[in-house]
MARKE-432595 format. One record per residue (C-alpha): y, z, x; residue number from 1. Coordinates in steps of 0.1 Angstrom, whole numbers. Each point is the difference from the previous one (the first is absolute). Example, Ala and Ser with C-alpha at 12.3 -4.5 7.8 and 13.67 -1.06 7.14 Angstrom:
BEGIN
{{-45,78,123},1}
{{34,-7,14},2}
This chain:
BEGIN
{{1128,1750,1426},1}
{{-11,-14,-35},2}
{{-18,-30,-7},3}
{{28,-11,-23},4}
{{27,5,29},5}
{{-22,-19,26},6}
{{-3,-29,-25},7}
{{38,-1,-7},8}
{{8,1,39},9}
{{-25,-29,5},10}
{{16,-22,-29},11}
{{34,9,13},12}
{{-12,-9,35},13}
{{-15,-33,-12},14}
{{29,-13,-21},15}
{{22,8,31},16}
{{-19,-20,23},17}
{{-3,-29,-27},18}
{{39,-3,-9},19}
{{6,4,41},20}
{{-23,-27,6},21}
{{19,-21,-31},22}
{{29,8,13},23}
{{-6,-14,35},24}
{{-15,-33,-12},25}
{{29,-5,-21},26}
{{25,6,27},27}
{{-20,-26,23},28}
{{1,-26,-28},29}
{{35,2,-1},30}
{{9,-3,34},31}
{{-19,-33,-1},32}
{{25,-13,-23},33}
{{27,4,24},34}
{{10,-28,25},35}
{{-5,20,29},36}
{{-6,36,4},37}
{{0,20,33},38}
{{-25,32,10},39}
{{5,32,-17},40}
{{19,-11,-34},41}
{{-3,29,-20},42}
{{2,-10,-38},43}
{{7,25,-27},44}
{{-5,-5,-37},45}
{{13,-5,-26},46}
{{16,-34,10},47}
{{14,-28,-16},48}
{{-1,-35,19},49}
{{11,-36,-2},50}
{{-2,-31,23},51}
{{-23,22,28},52}
{{-10,-35,14},53}
{{40,-1,15},54}
{{2,37,15},55}
{{-9,5,36},56}
{{-6,41,10},57}
{{-1,11,38},58}
{{-18,28,18},59}
{{1,38,-14},60}
{{14,-7,-32},61}
{{1,27,-29},62}
{{17,-4,-33},63}
{{-3,28,-22},64}
{{-11,0,-39},65}
{{13,-18,-29},66}
{{15,-29,20},67}
{{9,-36,-11},68}
{{4,-30,21},69}
{{4,-34,-13},70}
{{6,-36,16},71}
{{8,-22,-25},72}
{{-11,-34,-3},73}
{{12,-8,-35},74}
{{21,17,-23},75}
{{4,-18,-34},76}
{{8,-35,9},77}
{{11,7,33},78}
{{-23,-2,32},79}
{{4,19,31},80}
{{-18,9,35},81}
{{8,38,0},82}
{{-14,11,32},83}
{{2,38,15},84}
{{-11,12,33},85}
{{-2,35,11},86}
{{-4,9,36},87}
{{-19,26,20},88}
{{3,38,0},89}
{{15,0,-34},90}
{{0,31,-24},91}
{{8,-3,-37},92}
{{0,29,-22},93}
{{-9,0,-37},94}
{{15,-23,-30},95}
{{13,-29,22},96}
{{6,-33,-16},97}
{{7,-34,18},98}
{{6,-35,-13},99}
{{7,-34,17},100}
{{9,-34,-12},101}
{{12,-7,36},102}
{{-11,19,29},103}
{{1,40,5},104}
{{-9,10,38},105}
{{-5,38,8},106}
{{-1,4,39},107}
{{-21,24,19},108}
{{1,38,1},109}
{{19,3,-35},110}
{{0,34,-18},111}
{{7,-4,-40},112}
{{2,31,-23},113}
{{-13,-4,-36},114}
{{16,-19,-29},115}
{{15,-28,24},116}
{{9,-34,-18},117}
{{4,-34,21},118}
{{5,-31,-19},119}
{{12,-31,11},120}
{{12,-14,-34},121}
{{12,10,-34},122}
{{-2,-12,-38},123}
{{28,-25,0},124}
{{30,-10,18},125}
{{34,22,-12},126}
{{17,-32,9},127}
{{-15,-18,-27},128}
{{9,18,-32},129}
{{-21,-25,-22},130}
{{-33,14,15},131}
{{12,35,-19},132}
{{-9,-15,-31},133}
{{-36,2,7},134}
{{-20,31,2},135}
{{-2,16,39},136}
{{-38,-8,1},137}
{{8,-37,-10},138}
{{30,-6,25},139}
{{-8,-18,33},140}
{{-5,16,29},141}
{{29,-2,28},142}
{{2,11,35},143}
{{29,6,25},144}
{{-24,-5,26},145}
{{-29,15,24},146}
{{-4,38,6},147}
{{-8,12,38},148}
{{-4,37,7},149}
{{0,4,40},150}
{{-23,19,20},151}
{{-2,41,1},152}
{{23,1,-32},153}
{{-3,32,-24},154}
{{8,-5,-37},155}
{{5,31,-21},156}
{{-13,10,-35},157}
{{13,-21,-30},158}
{{15,-29,23},159}
{{6,-35,-18},160}
{{2,-29,25},161}
{{13,-34,-14},162}
{{-1,-36,8},163}
{{16,-16,29},164}
{{0,33,20},165}
{{-7,6,38},166}
{{-8,38,13},167}
{{3,0,36},168}
{{-23,22,24},169}
{{2,34,1},170}
{{19,4,-34},171}
{{-1,28,-22},172}
{{7,-5,-36},173}
{{7,31,-21},174}
{{-16,13,-30},175}
{{9,-20,-32},176}
{{20,-29,16},177}
{{5,-30,-13},178}
{{1,-28,29},179}
{{15,-33,-12},180}
{{17,-10,33},181}
{{-17,-1,35},182}
{{-1,32,20},183}
{{5,-2,41},184}
{{-25,16,24},185}
{{3,35,13},186}
{{18,14,-30},187}
{{-3,24,-32},188}
{{14,-16,-30},189}
{{-3,16,-35},190}
{{17,-5,-33},191}
{{4,-21,-31},192}
{{3,-27,14},193}
{{-14,12,32},194}
{{27,0,30},195}
{{2,10,36},196}
{{7,38,3},197}
{{-12,7,37},198}
{{-7,-20,30},199}
{{-30,11,23},200}
{{5,0,36},201}
{{-31,-10,15},202}
{{-10,5,36},203}
{{-11,-27,20},204}
{{-31,2,18},205}
């Protein structure tokens, strides 16, 4: 083995260790920004965040890279108390986007595929046409209510969950669905908008 290769390998080893250490330190710094974080919370970067002091995370949670979490306290001249609560044993894949001006709750043992979007608000109220004279980014944020996702829910790829929605325990939401109304427990729902397509008969213990 030549001296050049030995030096090259040692430089790569040093840089790998340096960047790994930097990543760990940044991860620990970000965790301190949350209201509360449980054990074994895995943070993957890159990520974008706003208002982490109003976000709580349970134990054994992992969220893939390219995620965006926003708990709003202000938008233009509006003030909010946006809060996000993520339960225990939650696994969320990459490109996850969640935004709250009210409260969004994700229960325990929830599994989400990639590109899931959860938002309890929209830019403007469709029942107030005067707001449409403004650019979308300048319109007031409007919500139909909080979002609650129950325990043991499985959410497929590319799903959108909008304001005022409750998803019951054990529900499965099919890929690319748009959830605009509440979904009961123990069902499979899919479509745009999402509707129940199958009831699941879960044996009682």
